[in-house]
N, C-alpha and C positions, 0 to 999 in steps of 0.2 A: 504493501499499499504505499503511496507516495504522498507526501506532504507537502501542502503549499502554506506555511504558518505565518499567519498574520495574527496579532491579538486583537481582540475585540476593544474599541474605546468607549462603545455606545450600547445601548439596548438595540438589538436588530429584530425588527418585525418579520415572521415567516413570510409575509405577504410580499414585504419588500426584496426579500433574499430571492423568492422565487421569481418575480418580476426580471430581477438583475440578471440570473442565471439563466432565464429564457432569452433574455436579449443576447448573452453570449453565444448560448447553444446556437442560436439563429445566425450570427455571425460565422460561426464556426461549420455549420452545416454546410456551407457554400464548398470548404474544403475537405471537410469530413463527413459526407454524406451518411445516412443512415445512423447515426448515433441515437441511443436511448438514456436520457438524463433522469436521475433518479434522487431524490433527497431520501437522507435516513437519519436515526440517531437522535441525539438530544434536541438539536433544534426543532424537529419534526415531532419529536413527543413534547415540544414546548416547556421545556425544562428551565427553571429561573435565570441560570446564568449559563447557557451553552459556551463552550470554549472554542468551538470552531463550526465549520458547516460541513456535514458529512456527503460527499457526493459521490455518487456510483454512475460511472458511464459504461453502457454495454457497447461493445463494438463488433465488427465482423471480421474474419481472418483478413490480414492483408494491411490493416491500418497501421501506419507509422505511430505507435502508441509514445515514442520518446518525442517527436514532433508535435503530437497531440497534447502532451503534458509540458512541453515548454511554450506552446502558444496558449494555454489556458494560464498557466501562470503568470504570463507578459500580460494577458489581458485582464484578469483577476486581481485586481489590486485592492480592490474594497474589503474583501472577506478573507477569514482565514480559512483556507480549503483543505481538508483531508479527503485527498481524491482517491478512489478506487476504481481501478478498471479492469472490467471483467470481456472474456469473449462471449459471446452468446452460448457457446455451447458449455464454457465454466459456469455460467449462471444457470443454465437448464440442472447441471449437475449437482449443483449446490443449492439450489432453489433460494438463493439470497434474499431476492426481492420480496417473496413471501415470508422469510423467516424473521426479515427485520422490518415489515409492514412498510416497505419503502413507497415512496409517493412519485408517480412519472410526472416530471415537469416539461419534458420534452421528447418527441412531438406529442401533441395532444390530438 
């Protein structure tokens, strides 16, 4: 699991985070089509003081995950992101989305 860590300086609303990440997903979808973005973890559970934003991106074989991680890190300066990248077959095997009650934020 890769981390793009920045500390929260203020309270972050789930709605604002979702909107911000949808915008990023939309921009990256031109270069990286067919990605599915999910939120999970403490922010989604609306715990009092989440330390980061847990983001899962499901991708297909052939995606340059290093390039994706670098682009996302450069674009996502407002949030401390804990990024998990899983191939579609890995997610199917692990059932991570169901286990974590993850919420799909892109595409809708």
